[in-house]
LUMRO-83131 format. One line per field, with one value per atom (N, C-alpha, C): residue in one letter; x, y, z; residue number from 0. Coordinates in steps of 0.2 Angstrom, whole numbers, plus 5000, padded with zeros to 4 digits. Layout:
! LUMRO-83131
r = c(A	...)
px = c(X	...)
py = c(Y	...)
pz = c(Z	...)
k = c(NUM	...)
***
This chain:
! LUMRO-83131
r = c(M	M	M	R	R	R	L	L	L	I	I	I	N	N	N	S	S	S	Q	Q	Q	V	V	V	S	S	S	D	D	D	A	A	A	L	L	L	V	V	V	F	F	F	M	M	M	R	R	R	A	A	A	L	L	L	E	E	E	I	I	I	A	A	A	G	G	G	D	D	D	D	D	D	L	L	L	S	S	S	N	N	N	L	L	L	P	P	P	D	D	D	F	F	F	G	G	G	D	D	D	G	G	G	L	L	L	R	R	R	L	L	L	T	T	T	L	L	L	P	P	P	P	P	P	V	V	V	I	I	I	P	P	P	L	L	L	H	H	H	S	S	S	D	D	D	Y	Y	Y	K	K	K	G	G	G	E	E	E	G	G	G	P	P	P	R	R	R	A	A	A	W	W	W	L	L	L	V	V	V	A	A	A	N	N	N	D	D	D	F	F	F	G	G	G	G	G	G	Y	Y	Y	D	D	D	L	L	L	T	T	T	T	T	T	E	E	E	E	E	E	P	P	P	S	S	S	N	N	N	K	K	K)
px = c(4966	4969	4965	4964	4960	4965	4963	4966	4961	4964	4959	4959	4954	4953	4960	4964	4970	4975	4975	4980	4978	4971	4969	4970	4969	4970	4978	4982	4989	4991	4988	4990	4987	4981	4979	4983	4986	4990	4997	5000	5006	5004	4999	4997	4997	4993	4992	4999	5003	5010	5014	5014	5018	5015	5009	5006	5008	5008	5010	5017	5021	5028	5030	5026	5027	5025	5020	5017	5022	5026	5030	5037	5038	5045	5044	5050	5050	5051	5048	5049	5054	5057	5062	5068	5071	5077	5083	5084	5090	5089	5083	5082	5085	5089	5093	5100	5101	5108	5108	5102	5103	5103	5103	5103	5096	5092	5085	5084	5080	5078	5071	5070	5064	5061	5054	5051	5050	5050	5049	5041	5040	5034	5029	5032	5028	5031	5027	5029	5026	5029	5025	5024	5018	5016	5016	5020	5020	5016	5013	5010	5016	5014	5019	5020	5018	5019	5025	5030	5037	5036	5039	5039	5033	5029	5023	5025	5023	5024	5020	5021	5017	5009	5005	4998	4995	4998	4996	5001	5000	5005	5002	5007	5005	5008	5004	5007	5006	5011	5011	5006	5003	4998	5000	4996	4998	4997	4995	4993	4998	5004	5009	5007	5003	5001	5002	4999	4999	4992	4990	4984	4986	4981	4981	4978	4982	4980	4981	4977	4979	4981	4981	4984	4991	4996	5002	5003	5006	5006	5011	5009	5013	5019	5024	5030	5029	5023	5022	5022)
py = c(5280	5276	5269	5267	5260	5255	5249	5243	5239	5236	5232	5225	5221	5214	5210	5210	5206	5208	5215	5217	5215	5216	5214	5206	5202	5195	5194	5197	5196	5198	5204	5206	5201	5198	5193	5187	5185	5179	5181	5187	5189	5189	5191	5192	5185	5180	5173	5170	5171	5168	5170	5176	5179	5176	5175	5173	5165	5161	5154	5154	5158	5158	5159	5164	5166	5161	5157	5152	5146	5145	5139	5140	5146	5148	5146	5143	5141	5147	5148	5153	5151	5146	5144	5148	5150	5155	5152	5146	5143	5142	5143	5142	5147	5145	5150	5152	5149	5151	5158	5161	5168	5173	5170	5174	5174	5179	5179	5184	5183	5188	5191	5197	5200	5203	5203	5207	5214	5218	5225	5226	5232	5233	5236	5238	5241	5238	5235	5232	5236	5240	5243	5238	5239	5235	5239	5238	5242	5238	5242	5238	5237	5234	5232	5237	5243	5249	5252	5253	5256	5263	5265	5272	5274	5269	5271	5269	5273	5272	5266	5265	5260	5261	5256	5256	5255	5250	5248	5246	5245	5243	5238	5233	5228	5231	5232	5235	5229	5228	5223	5225	5219	5220	5217	5217	5214	5207	5204	5197	5193	5195	5192	5192	5196	5196	5203	5204	5210	5212	5219	5222	5225	5226	5229	5236	5241	5248	5251	5256	5259	5266	5268	5275	5274	5278	5277	5278	5273	5273	5279	5283	5288	5285	5289	5287	5290	5292	5295	5289)
pz = c(4769	4764	4764	4758	4757	4755	4756	4754	4750	4744	4740	4743	4741	4744	4744	4739	4739	4744	4745	4750	4757	4758	4765	4766	4761	4761	4763	4759	4760	4768	4770	4777	4782	4781	4785	4786	4780	4780	4783	4782	4786	4794	4796	4803	4806	4802	4805	4805	4800	4800	4805	4807	4813	4819	4820	4826	4827	4821	4822	4823	4820	4822	4829	4832	4839	4843	4842	4846	4846	4840	4840	4843	4845	4848	4856	4858	4865	4869	4875	4880	4885	4885	4890	4889	4895	4895	4891	4891	4888	4881	4878	4871	4867	4862	4858	4861	4867	4871	4872	4873	4875	4869	4863	4857	4854	4854	4852	4846	4842	4837	4839	4838	4840	4834	4833	4828	4829	4825	4826	4828	4832	4835	4829	4824	4818	4811	4807	4801	4795	4791	4786	4780	4777	4771	4765	4760	4754	4748	4744	4738	4733	4728	4723	4718	4719	4714	4717	4713	4715	4716	4722	4724	4728	4729	4733	4741	4745	4752	4755	4762	4765	4764	4763	4762	4769	4773	4779	4784	4790	4795	4799	4801	4806	4813	4818	4824	4829	4833	4838	4844	4846	4851	4857	4863	4869	4870	4864	4864	4860	4859	4855	4847	4845	4838	4835	4830	4826	4824	4825	4822	4816	4811	4805	4805	4803	4802	4796	4793	4787	4789	4795	4797	4800	4798	4800	4808	4811	4819	4821	4826	4828	4833	4833	4837	4845	4846	4853	4858)
k = c(0	0	0	1	1	1	2	2	2	3	3	3	4	4	4	5	5	5	6	6	6	7	7	7	8	8	8	9	9	9	10	10	10	11	11	11	12	12	12	13	13	13	14	14	14	15	15	15	16	16	16	17	17	17	18	18	18	19	19	19	20	20	20	21	21	21	22	22	22	23	23	23	24	24	24	25	25	25	26	26	26	27	27	27	28	28	28	29	29	29	30	30	30	31	31	31	32	32	32	33	33	33	34	34	34	35	35	35	36	36	36	37	37	37	38	38	38	39	39	39	40	40	40	41	41	41	42	42	42	43	43	43	44	44	44	45	45	45	46	46	46	47	47	47	48	48	48	49	49	49	50	50	50	51	51	51	52	52	52	53	53	53	54	54	54	55	55	55	56	56	56	57	57	57	58	58	58	59	59	59	60	60	60	61	61	61	62	62	62	63	63	63	64	64	64	65	65	65	66	66	66	67	67	67	68	68	68	69	69	69	70	70	70	71	71	71	72	72	72	73	73	73	74	74	74	75	75	75)
***
């Protein structure tokens, strides 16, 4: 599957925003009084055409960020 330039640009902005948000969160155990939100390990990215499935996915990596892929991640 291919992404057009504007879709790649959008995905890069999302990836950077998630990285910045993660960096801004405190890692102290008492932060949030034990109630934390977690981002999903896979975030599907859809185009603006109704009825079309995901065009790309953001997949959590080991560095606290996300990688971009155009192949649907397996559940293995």
